[in-house]
C-alpha positions as CSV (number, residue, x, y, z in Angstrom):
1,X,71.1,121.6,78.2
2,X,74.8,122.2,78.2
3,X,75.5,118.8,79.7
4,X,73.4,117.2,76.9
5,X,75.3,119.1,74.2
6,X,78.6,118.0,75.8
7,X,77.4,114.4,75.9
8,X,76.5,114.5,72.2
9,X,79.9,115.8,71.3
10,X,81.7,113.3,73.4
11,X,79.7,110.5,71.9
12,X,80.8,111.4,68.4
13,X,82.9,108.6,66.8
14,X,85.9,110.9,66.7
15,X,86.0,111.2,70.5
16,X,85.1,107.6,71.2
17,X,88.0,106.6,69.0
18,X,90.5,108.6,71.0
19,X,89.3,107.7,74.4
20,X,92.2,106.7,76.7
21,X,92.2,105.2,80.2
22,X,94.7,107.7,81.5
23,X,96.3,110.9,80.2
24,X,100.0,110.4,79.4
25,X,102.1,111.9,82.1
26,X,104.4,113.9,79.8
27,X,101.3,115.7,78.4
28,X,100.4,116.8,82.0
29,X,104.0,118.0,82.5
30,X,103.9,119.9,79.2
31,X,100.6,121.5,80.0
32,X,101.9,122.5,83.4
33,X,104.9,124.2,81.9
34,X,102.8,126.0,79.3
35,X,100.7,127.3,82.2
36,X,103.9,128.5,83.9
37,X,105.1,130.2,80.7
38,X,101.7,131.8,80.1
39,X,101.5,133.1,83.7
40,X,105.1,134.6,83.4
41,X,104.2,136.4,80.1
42,X,100.9,137.7,81.5
43,X,102.6,139.0,84.6
44,X,105.4,140.7,82.7
45,X,103.1,142.2,80.1
46,X,100.7,143.4,82.8
47,X,103.6,144.9,84.7
48,X,104.9,146.7,81.7
49,X,101.4,148.0,80.8
50,X,100.7,149.3,84.4
51,X,104.1,151.0,84.9
52,X,104.9,152.1,81.4
53,X,108.4,150.7,81.8
54,X,109.7,148.5,79.0
55,X,111.9,145.5,79.9
56,X,114.6,144.5,77.6
57,X,114.0,141.4,75.4
58,X,117.2,139.7,76.8
59,X,116.1,140.2,80.4
60,X,112.6,138.8,79.6
61,X,114.1,135.7,78.0
62,X,116.5,135.1,80.9
63,X,113.8,135.6,83.5
64,X,111.4,133.5,81.6
65,X,113.9,130.7,81.2
66,X,114.8,130.9,84.9
67,X,111.1,130.6,86.0
68,X,110.4,127.8,83.5
69,X,113.6,125.8,84.6
70,X,112.8,126.1,88.3
71,X,109.2,125.1,88.0
72,X,110.2,122.2,85.7
73,X,112.8,120.8,88.0
74,X,110.5,121.1,91.1
75,X,107.6,119.5,89.2
76,X,109.8,116.7,87.9
77,X,111.5,115.9,91.2
78,X,108.1,116.0,93.2
79,X,106.3,114.0,90.5
80,X,103.4,116.3,90.7
81,X,102.3,115.4,87.2
82,X,102.1,111.6,87.9
83,X,98.9,111.6,90.0
84,X,95.9,109.9,88.4
85,X,94.0,113.1,87.7
86,X,90.6,111.5,87.3
87,X,90.9,110.0,90.8
88,X,92.9,112.5,92.8
89,X,91.6,115.6,94.5
90,X,93.2,116.4,97.8
91,X,96.6,115.1,96.7
92,X,96.5,117.2,93.6
93,X,95.9,120.3,95.6
94,X,98.7,119.5,98.0
95,X,101.3,118.6,95.4
96,X,100.6,121.7,93.3
97,X,100.7,123.9,96.3
98,X,104.1,122.4,97.3
99,X,105.4,122.9,93.7
100,X,104.4,126.5,93.7
101,X,105.6,127.3,97.2
102,X,109.0,125.6,96.7
103,X,109.4,127.3,93.3
104,X,108.6,130.7,94.8
105,X,111.1,130.1,97.6
106,X,113.9,129.1,95.1
107,X,113.1,132.1,92.7
108,X,113.2,134.5,95.7
109,X,116.6,133.0,96.8
110,X,118.0,133.3,93.2
111,X,116.7,136.9,93.0
112,X,118.5,137.8,96.3
113,X,121.7,136.3,95.0
114,X,121.4,138.2,91.7
115,X,120.8,141.5,93.4
116,X,123.8,141.0,95.6
117,X,126.3,139.7,93.1
118,X,125.4,141.9,90.2
119,X,122.9,144.7,89.6
120,X,121.0,142.9,86.9
121,X,117.4,143.4,86.0
122,X,115.7,140.6,87.9
123,X,112.1,139.6,88.6
124,X,110.3,141.7,91.1
125,X,109.3,139.8,94.3
126,X,105.7,140.8,93.6
127,X,105.9,139.3,90.1
128,X,107.2,136.0,91.6
129,X,104.2,135.8,93.9
130,X,101.7,136.7,91.1
131,X,103.2,134.1,88.8
132,X,102.9,131.5,91.6
133,X,99.3,132.4,92.4
134,X,98.3,132.3,88.8
135,X,100.1,129.0,88.2
136,X,98.5,127.4,91.2
137,X,95.0,128.5,90.1
138,X,95.4,127.5,86.4
139,X,97.0,124.1,87.3
140,X,94.0,123.3,89.4
141,X,91.6,124.4,86.7
142,X,93.6,122.3,84.2
143,X,93.2,119.2,86.4
144,X,89.5,119.9,87.1
145,X,88.8,120.3,83.4
146,X,90.6,116.9,82.6
147,X,88.6,115.3,85.5
148,X,85.4,116.8,84.2
149,X,86.0,115.5,80.6
150,X,86.8,112.1,81.9
151,X,83.6,112.1,83.9
152,X,81.5,113.3,81.0
153,X,83.1,110.8,78.7
154,X,82.5,108.1,81.3
155,X,78.8,109.0,81.7
156,X,78.4,109.0,78.0
157,X,79.6,105.4,77.8
158,X,76.9,102.8,77.7
159,X,76.7,99.2,78.8
160,X,78.0,99.7,82.4
161,X,76.5,98.1,85.4
162,X,74.7,100.6,87.6
163,X,75.8,100.0,91.2
164,X,75.6,101.3,94.8
165,X,78.7,101.6,96.9
166,X,78.3,100.4,100.5
167,X,79.1,103.1,103.1
168,X,79.5,106.9,103.2
169,X,83.1,107.0,104.6
170,X,85.9,108.7,102.7
171,X,87.0,105.3,101.3
172,X,83.5,104.6,99.9
173,X,83.4,108.1,98.3
174,X,86.8,107.6,96.9
175,X,85.8,104.2,95.5
176,X,82.6,105.7,93.9
177,X,84.6,108.6,92.4
178,X,87.3,106.2,91.1
179,X,84.7,104.0,89.4
180,X,82.8,106.9,88.0
181,X,85.9,108.5,86.6
182,X,87.0,105.4,84.6
183,X,87.0,105.2,80.9
184,X,86.1,101.7,79.7
185,X,85.2,100.6,83.2
186,X,82.5,98.1,84.1
187,X,80.6,99.9,86.8
188,X,78.8,103.2,87.1
189,X,78.1,104.2,90.7
190,X,74.8,106.0,91.1
191,X,74.8,106.4,94.8
192,X,76.0,105.3,98.3
193,X,74.2,102.9,100.6
194,X,74.3,103.9,104.3
195,X,73.4,101.5,107.0
196,X,73.2,104.4,109.6
197,X,70.1,106.3,110.4
198,X,69.7,109.7,108.9
199,X,67.8,111.9,106.5
200,X,66.9,110.6,103.1
201,X,67.7,112.4,99.8
202,X,71.1,113.7,101.0
203,X,74.1,113.9,98.8
204,X,77.8,113.4,99.3
205,X,80.1,114.6,96.6
206,X,77.3,114.4,94.0
207,X,76.2,110.9,95.0
208,X,72.8,110.3,96.4
209,X,72.7,108.6,99.7
210,X,70.2,105.8,100.1
211,X,69.4,104.6,103.7
212,X,69.2,100.8,104.2
213,X,65.7,99.8,104.9
214,X,64.8,96.1,104.6
215,X,61.2,97.0,103.9
216,X,61.9,98.8,100.6
217,X,65.5,98.1,99.6
218,X,64.6,95.7,96.8
219,X,62.2,98.2,95.4
220,X,64.9,100.9,95.5
221,X,67.3,98.7,93.5
222,X,64.5,97.8,91.0
223,X,63.1,101.4,90.6
224,X,66.6,102.9,89.9
225,X,67.8,100.1,87.7
226,X,70.6,99.3,90.1
227,X,72.3,96.0,89.2
228,X,74.6,95.4,92.2
229,X,76.1,96.5,95.5
230,X,79.8,97.0,95.8
231,X,81.6,96.8,99.1
232,X,85.3,96.9,100.0
233,X,87.3,94.4,102.0
234,X,86.9,96.4,105.2
235,X,83.2,95.6,105.2
236,X,83.7,91.8,105.0
237,X,82.9,91.4,108.7
238,X,79.5,93.2,108.2
239,X,78.7,91.1,105.1
240,X,79.7,87.8,106.7
241,X,77.6,88.5,109.8
242,X,74.4,87.9,107.8
243,X,73.9,91.4,106.3
244,X,74.6,89.9,102.9
245,X,71.7,87.5,103.1
246,X,69.2,90.2,102.6
247,X,70.6,91.1,99.2
248,X,71.2,87.4,98.2
249,X,67.5,86.6,99.0
250,X,66.3,89.5,96.9
251,X,68.5,88.6,93.9
252,X,70.8,91.6,94.3
253,X,74.3,90.9,93.1
254,X,77.2,91.5,95.5
255,X,80.6,92.7,94.3
256,X,83.7,92.8,96.6
257,X,86.6,95.2,96.3
258,X,89.5,92.8,96.7
259,X,92.0,95.6,97.5
260,X,92.4,99.3,96.8
261,X,94.0,99.8,93.4
262,X,97.5,100.9,93.9
263,X,98.1,103.4,91.2
264,X,101.8,103.9,90.8
265,X,102.9,107.4,91.5
266,X,106.2,107.2,89.7
267,X,105.2,105.5,86.5
268,X,102.4,105.3,84.0
269,X,99.6,102.8,84.7
270,X,96.5,102.1,82.7
271,X,95.1,99.7,85.3
272,X,91.4,100.3,86.0
273,X,90.1,100.0,89.5
274,X,87.4,97.7,88.1
275,X,90.1,95.1,87.8
276,X,90.1,94.7,91.6
277,X,86.4,94.1,91.9
278,X,85.2,90.5,91.9
279,X,82.0,88.7,92.4
280,X,81.5,87.7,96.1
281,X,82.5,84.1,96.8
282,X,81.0,81.9,99.5
283,X,84.5,82.1,101.2
284,X,83.9,85.8,101.8
285,X,80.8,85.1,103.8
286,X,82.1,82.5,106.3
287,X,80.6,84.3,109.3
288,X,83.7,84.6,111.3
289,X,86.8,86.8,111.4
290,X,89.8,85.6,109.4
291,X,92.5,83.8,111.4
292,X,95.7,85.7,112.0
293,X,98.4,83.5,113.5
294,X,101.7,84.2,115.2
295,X,103.9,84.2,112.1
296,X,107.0,85.7,113.7
297,X,107.2,82.7,116.0
298,X,107.0,80.4,112.9
299,X,109.7,82.3,111.1
300,X,112.0,82.0,114.1
301,X,111.7,78.2,114.1
302,X,111.5,77.4,110.4
303,X,114.0,79.8,109.0
304,X,117.2,77.9,108.2
305,X,115.7,74.5,109.1
306,X,115.4,71.3,107.1
307,X,111.7,70.4,106.8
308,X,110.1,67.2,105.5
309,X,106.5,67.2,104.4
310,X,104.6,63.9,103.7
311,X,101.6,64.2,101.4
312,X,103.3,67.2,100.0
313,X,101.2,67.3,96.8
314,X,97.8,67.4,98.6
315,X,95.8,70.5,99.3
316,X,97.2,70.9,102.8
317,X,100.7,69.6,102.1
318,X,101.3,71.8,99.1
319,X,100.3,74.9,101.0
320,X,102.6,74.0,103.8
321,X,105.4,73.7,101.3
322,X,104.6,77.2,100.0
323,X,104.5,78.7,103.5
324,X,107.6,76.9,104.7
325,X,109.4,78.3,101.6
326,X,108.2,81.8,102.5
327,X,109.7,81.4,106.0
328,X,113.1,80.6,104.5
329,X,113.6,76.9,105.3
330,X,117.1,75.8,104.3
331,X,115.8,72.6,102.6
332,X,112.3,71.4,101.9
333,X,111.8,67.7,101.3
334,X,108.6,66.8,99.5
335,X,107.5,63.2,100.0
336,X,104.5,61.9,98.1
337,X,103.4,59.0,95.9
338,X,101.5,61.1,93.3
339,X,103.8,61.5,90.3
340,X,101.9,64.1,88.2
341,X,101.1,66.4,91.2
342,X,104.7,66.1,92.3
343,X,105.8,67.3,88.8
344,X,103.3,70.1,88.9
345,X,104.4,71.4,92.4
346,X,108.1,71.2,91.4
347,X,107.3,73.6,88.5
348,X,105.3,75.8,90.7
349,X,108.0,76.1,93.3
350,X,110.6,76.9,90.6
351,X,108.4,79.7,89.5
352,X,107.3,81.1,92.8
353,X,110.4,80.3,95.0
354,X,113.3,80.0,92.6
355,X,115.8,80.2,95.5
356,X,114.2,77.5,97.6
357,X,116.2,74.2,98.0
358,X,113.6,71.6,97.1
359,X,114.1,67.8,97.2
360,X,111.4,65.6,95.5
361,X,111.0,62.1,96.9
362,X,108.5,59.7,95.3
363,X,107.3,57.2,97.9
364,X,104.5,55.8,100.0
365,X,104.4,56.2,103.7
366,X,103.3,52.6,104.0
367,X,106.8,51.6,102.6
368,X,108.9,52.0,105.7
369,X,112.2,51.4,103.9
370,X,111.5,54.2,101.4
371,X,110.5,56.6,104.2
372,X,113.7,55.8,106.1
373,X,115.8,56.6,103.0
374,X,114.5,60.2,103.1
375,X,115.1,60.5,106.9
376,X,118.6,59.0,106.7
377,X,119.7,61.2,103.7
378,X,118.3,64.6,104.8
379,X,118.0,64.4,108.6
380,X,115.0,66.8,108.8
381,X,114.5,69.0,111.9
382,X,110.8,69.4,111.3
383,X,108.3,66.8,109.9
384,X,104.8,67.8,108.9
385,X,102.8,64.6,108.3
386,X,99.9,65.3,105.9
387,X,99.8,62.0,104.0
388,X,96.5,60.3,104.6
389,X,93.3,59.0,102.9
390,X,90.6,61.5,103.9
391,X,87.4,60.8,102.0
392,X,84.8,59.2,104.3
393,X,82.6,57.3,101.8
394,X,85.7,55.9,100.0
395,X,87.3,54.6,103.2
396,X,84.0,52.9,104.2
397,X,84.3,51.0,101.0
398,X,88.1,50.4,101.4
399,X,88.6,50.2,105.2
400,X,91.8,48.1,105.1
401,X,93.5,50.7,103.0
402,X,92.5,53.4,105.5
403,X,94.3,51.5,108.2
404,X,97.4,50.8,106.2
405,X,97.8,54.4,105.0
406,X,96.5,56.4,108.0
407,X,97.6,54.2,110.9
408,X,100.5,52.1,109.7
409,X,101.8,55.0,107.5
410,X,101.7,57.4,110.5
411,X,103.4,54.8,112.7
412,X,106.2,54.4,110.1
413,X,106.9,58.2,109.9
414,X,106.6,58.7,113.6
415,X,108.9,55.9,114.5
416,X,111.5,57.1,112.0
417,X,111.2,60.7,113.3
418,X,112.1,59.4,116.7
419,X,114.9,57.2,115.4
420,X,116.6,60.1,113.5
421,X,116.2,62.7,116.2
422,X,113.6,65.0,114.5
423,X,113.0,68.1,116.7
424,X,109.3,68.3,116.0
425,X,106.8,66.0,114.4
426,X,103.4,67.5,113.6
427,X,100.5,65.2,112.6
428,X,97.5,66.6,110.8
429,X,94.3,65.1,112.1
430,X,90.6,65.9,111.7
431,X,87.4,66.8,113.6
432,X,86.1,63.4,112.4
433,X,88.5,61.8,114.9
434,X,86.2,63.0,117.7
435,X,83.5,60.4,118.5
436,X,84.2,58.9,115.1
437,X,81.3,57.5,113.1
438,X,83.3,56.2,110.2
439,X,86.4,54.3,109.4
440,X,88.4,57.3,108.3
441,X,87.7,59.2,111.5
442,X,88.7,56.2,113.6
443,X,91.9,55.7,111.8
444,X,92.9,59.3,112.5
445,X,92.0,58.8,116.1
446,X,94.2,55.8,116.2
447,X,97.0,57.8,114.7
448,X,96.5,60.5,117.3
449,X,96.7,57.9,120.1
450,X,99.9,56.4,118.7
451,X,101.8,59.7,118.3
452,X,100.8,60.9,121.7
453,X,101.7,57.7,123.5
454,X,104.9,57.4,121.6
455,X,105.9,60.9,122.8
456,X,105.2,60.1,126.5
457,X,107.2,56.8,126.2
458,X,110.1,58.4,124.4
459,X,110.2,61.2,127.0
460,X,110.6,58.6,129.8
461,X,113.7,57.4,127.9
462,X,115.1,61.0,127.7
463,X,114.5,61.4,124.0
464,X,113.8,65.0,122.7
465,X,111.5,64.5,119.7
466,X,108.2,66.4,120.2
467,X,105.0,64.8,118.8
468,X,102.2,67.3,118.2
469,X,98.7,66.8,116.7
470,X,96.4,69.4,115.1
471,X,92.7,68.8,114.4
472,X,90.9,70.6,111.6
473,X,87.4,71.0,110.3
474,X,86.7,71.0,106.6
475,X,89.0,73.0,104.3
476,X,87.5,75.3,101.8
477,X,88.6,74.6,98.2
478,X,90.5,71.4,99.0
479,X,90.5,68.5,96.7
480,X,87.1,66.8,96.9
481,X,85.5,69.3,99.2
482,X,81.9,70.4,98.9
483,X,82.4,73.9,97.5
484,X,84.3,72.9,94.3
485,X,81.6,70.2,93.8
486,X,78.8,72.8,94.2
487,X,80.5,75.1,91.7
488,X,80.8,72.4,89.1
489,X,77.1,71.4,89.7
490,X,76.0,75.1,89.3
491,X,78.1,75.6,86.2
492,X,76.5,72.4,84.7
493,X,73.0,73.8,85.4
494,X,72.3,71.7,88.5
495,X,71.0,70.0,90.4
496,X,73.1,70.8,93.5
497,X,73.1,67.8,95.8
498,X,73.2,67.9,99.6
499,X,73.2,64.8,101.7
500,X,70.8,66.3,104.3
501,X,69.1,69.7,104.9
502,X,70.4,69.8,108.5
503,X,74.0,68.7,108.0
504,X,76.5,71.2,109.4
505,X,80.2,71.6,109.1
506,X,83.1,73.8,110.4
507,X,85.1,75.5,107.7
508,X,88.5,77.1,107.3
509,X,90.6,78.2,104.4
510,X,93.7,76.3,103.2
511,X,96.1,79.0,104.2
512,X,94.5,79.2,107.7
513,X,94.7,75.4,108.1
514,X,98.4,75.4,107.2
515,X,99.2,78.4,109.3
516,X,97.7,76.4,112.2
517,X,99.9,73.4,111.4
518,X,103.0,75.6,111.4
519,X,101.9,77.5,114.5
520,X,101.3,74.2,116.4
521,X,104.7,72.9,115.3
522,X,106.5,75.8,116.8
523,X,104.2,76.4,119.9
524,X,104.0,72.8,121.1
525,X,106.4,71.0,123.5
526,X,105.1,67.5,122.8
527,X,102.0,65.4,123.5
528,X,99.5,68.2,122.7
529,X,96.4,67.9,120.5
530,X,95.6,71.3,119.2
531,X,92.2,72.4,118.1
532,X,91.1,75.4,116.3
533,X,88.4,78.0,117.2
534,X,86.6,77.9,113.9
535,X,83.6,80.0,114.9
536,X,80.0,78.8,114.2
537,X,79.4,75.8,112.0
538,X,77.8,76.3,108.6
539,X,74.7,74.5,107.4
540,X,75.6,72.9,104.0
541,X,72.1,73.4,102.7
542,X,72.3,77.2,103.4
543,X,75.7,77.3,101.8
544,X,74.3,75.7,98.6
545,X,71.5,78.3,98.4
546,X,74.0,81.1,98.9
547,X,76.3,79.8,96.2
548,X,73.4,79.6,93.7
549,X,72.3,83.1,94.5
550,X,75.8,84.5,94.3
551,X,76.0,83.0,90.8
552,X,73.1,85.2,89.9
553,X,70.5,82.4,89.9
554,X,67.5,81.5,92.0
555,X,67.6,78.4,94.2
556,X,64.9,75.8,93.4
557,X,63.9,77.9,90.3
558,X,67.0,78.1,88.1
559,X,69.0,75.5,90.0
560,X,67.4,72.7,91.9
561,X,68.7,71.5,95.2
562,X,68.3,67.7,95.8
563,X,68.6,65.9,99.1
564,X,70.3,62.6,98.4
565,X,70.7,61.2,102.0
566,X,73.6,60.8,104.3
567,X,76.5,58.8,102.9
568,X,78.0,55.8,104.6
569,X,79.8,56.8,107.8
570,X,78.6,60.5,107.6
571,X,77.1,62.3,110.6
572,X,75.0,65.4,110.8
573,X,77.2,67.3,113.2
574,X,81.0,67.3,113.4
575,X,82.7,67.9,116.7
576,X,86.2,69.3,117.5
577,X,86.1,67.9,121.1
578,X,84.7,64.8,122.8
579,X,82.1,65.7,125.4
580,X,84.4,64.5,128.2
581,X,87.3,66.5,126.9
582,X,88.3,69.9,128.1
583,X,90.6,72.5,126.6
584,X,93.2,74.9,127.9
585,X,94.1,78.2,126.4
586,X,97.3,79.1,124.6
587,X,98.9,82.4,123.7
588,X,96.8,82.5,120.6
589,X,93.2,82.8,121.4
590,X,92.2,80.9,118.2
591,X,94.2,77.8,119.3
592,X,93.4,75.6,122.2
593,X,94.8,72.3,123.6
594,X,92.4,69.4,124.0
595,X,92.7,67.4,127.2
596,X,92.2,63.9,125.9
597,X,92.4,60.4,127.4
598,X,96.0,59.1,127.3
599,X,97.0,55.5,126.7
600,X,99.7,53.1,127.7
601,X,102.3,52.9,124.9
602,X,102.6,49.1,125.1
603,X,98.9,48.6,125.1
604,X,98.6,51.0,122.1
605,X,101.3,49.1,120.2
606,X,99.7,45.7,120.8
607,X,96.3,46.9,119.7
608,X,97.5,48.8,116.6
609,X,99.7,45.9,115.5
610,X,96.6,43.6,115.9
611,X,94.5,45.9,113.8
612,X,97.2,46.3,111.1
613,X,97.6,42.5,110.9
614,X,93.9,42.1,110.4
615,X,94.0,44.7,107.6
616,X,96.9,43.0,105.9
617,X,95.0,39.7,106.1
618,X,91.9,41.3,104.6
619,X,89.8,40.5,107.6
620,X,87.5,43.6,107.5
621,X,85.1,42.3,110.1
622,X,87.8,41.4,112.6
623,X,89.6,44.7,111.9
624,X,86.6,46.9,112.5
625,X,85.7,44.9,115.6
626,X,89.2,45.4,117.0
627,X,89.0,49.1,116.2
628,X,85.7,49.5,118.0
629,X,87.0,47.6,121.0
630,X,90.1,49.8,121.3
631,X,88.3,53.1,120.5
632,X,84.9,52.5,122.2
633,X,83.5,55.9,121.2
634,X,83.7,54.8,117.5
635,X,80.0,54.1,116.7
636,X,79.2,53.6,113.0
637,X,76.4,55.7,111.4
638,X,74.6,55.0,108.1
639,X,77.1,52.2,107.6
640,X,77.1,48.5,107.2
641,X,79.5,48.3,110.2
642,X,76.6,49.3,112.5
643,X,76.0,45.6,113.0
644,X,79.4,45.2,114.6
645,X,78.4,47.8,117.3
646,X,75.4,45.5,118.1
647,X,77.8,42.5,118.4
648,X,80.0,44.4,120.8
649,X,76.9,45.5,122.8
650,X,76.1,41.8,123.3
651,X,73.1,41.5,120.9
652,X,75.2,39.1,118.7
653,X,78.1,37.2,120.2
654,X,81.2,37.0,117.9
655,X,84.5,36.8,119.8
656,X,87.2,38.9,118.2
657,X,90.6,37.3,117.4
658,X,93.5,37.7,119.7
659,X,97.1,38.6,118.7
660,X,98.1,35.1,119.5
661,X,95.5,33.7,117.1
662,X,96.6,36.1,114.4
663,X,100.2,35.0,114.8
664,X,99.2,31.3,114.7
665,X,97.3,31.9,111.4
């Protein structure tokens, strides 16, 4: 009854008009000092009444001013009035206790000095203790009243999503209290969801505890009008392990606490904790632990070094630029042919890294002379080669361009890295280079072979440049990747298109991919091909269903999923290693070295030159034939080039051109 009356009062327009997100700190300080003054007056009056002795007005004013000044200074210095009262409990108690204890100690010390130096009427020691006890009690009551009013005003606010908070730990209870205590927040926690066994109908700090039971959980959410489940970042491992699928399949929204709201203790802040809650993205449910790489090693190498990055405006290249800047490279040379993205990244770097020394070089890695200008002018110590054509279907249509950019371009950059004494050259490859089924994958394998054989040949001649390769899976959120495509299709109302229900891919985030590049560049000594432990592969069809559900829609009801068939050169299962390859461990358990077949440098040069000549001549058939001969594991799938595999196997006899014939032509 009383609660209902309070709710009606707080819902009056007068109160709704004056609702604030946080009480101004100066008001809390002023109320604290009024409490101190009231406690002093009460103690003095009570003392005079009980003893019958009358204290002079001057002495009362001096003692009152002294008490007020001491409590004010201690409160101001300790910032006891700056806690977010609607969220704090234990910290409030601790801070107020310390303010009172320190103030009592100071007042006792001052009293001793006054009694020794002059026999003035001073506060009695008992009065100091009584004032402290009353002050502590009333300050706590003050804060509890403010907290209660916030909670009542909050519960009287309509239009908030009713949610459960995952877990029963202190952090979960704190999060629930913080959300409940917000004014103008988005979420109203009505309970805690525990995945541990225990008794039902228990409560923690006023929140009902619901036990997770797959048989009735959907009914619990529906019966109690609960809109969503909120979990914090610490529960990501649990959610990504498949626990989230239960809620997704039952159309229960998932919300993630990105980070704990950092309410500043030394200044006013009106930031709501709701600000840090976001809808769960598919990236949050990858099914593996995030990759943490050996960053101190990277900093040791990159700090103070000149770094050149080809393909600097791409998804991977631009993130490498950003990370290299964070590690304090002395100069960062950006090499790319894309004008507008180069302009955009230059503006971004000026904003995010104003002290970084950035050089912008417009150029194409296929233009050897232009690449050499950059090497000759800046003499980089590290080169990260990210420039490449990467889209499989596009390269099946334009195979000669794939050879010229990915093979000839890599050869140009690698040769010049050796010529100008670069310390480390790191090439970014792909899992599609393993048992390639498409032109793009084979071009990356050819680039791997060239860089590795060049290193071994250069080492024989006593040259110190180290050539290192890294292989990645698919990168979440990169230009042209499947997740941005699915998001666009969902936003447009569907359909979401998948090439095959059984197709699987390995995934990593852009920062993880780039951390691996940098780690490999510092870890390697030359000739290595590094691969990445990316956990279990993800079925693209399942990912599409999850993304639709996470958007609050029902797969195949609100958004259709269409199977459109494998694209040219696409295979169902990507691999990070050839079946015959083995790996060796490194100091980082997430990074391994692939033991691959090595090639004679002269033989590599002859074959790659032959393939490049055929590409320049526009002889697609001859070029693909030569690629398959040199990389016999390259077997086309769902591609017009499958017929060339049959030729090589002897079903159709078509002799491939020789280098001598090419030169004669």
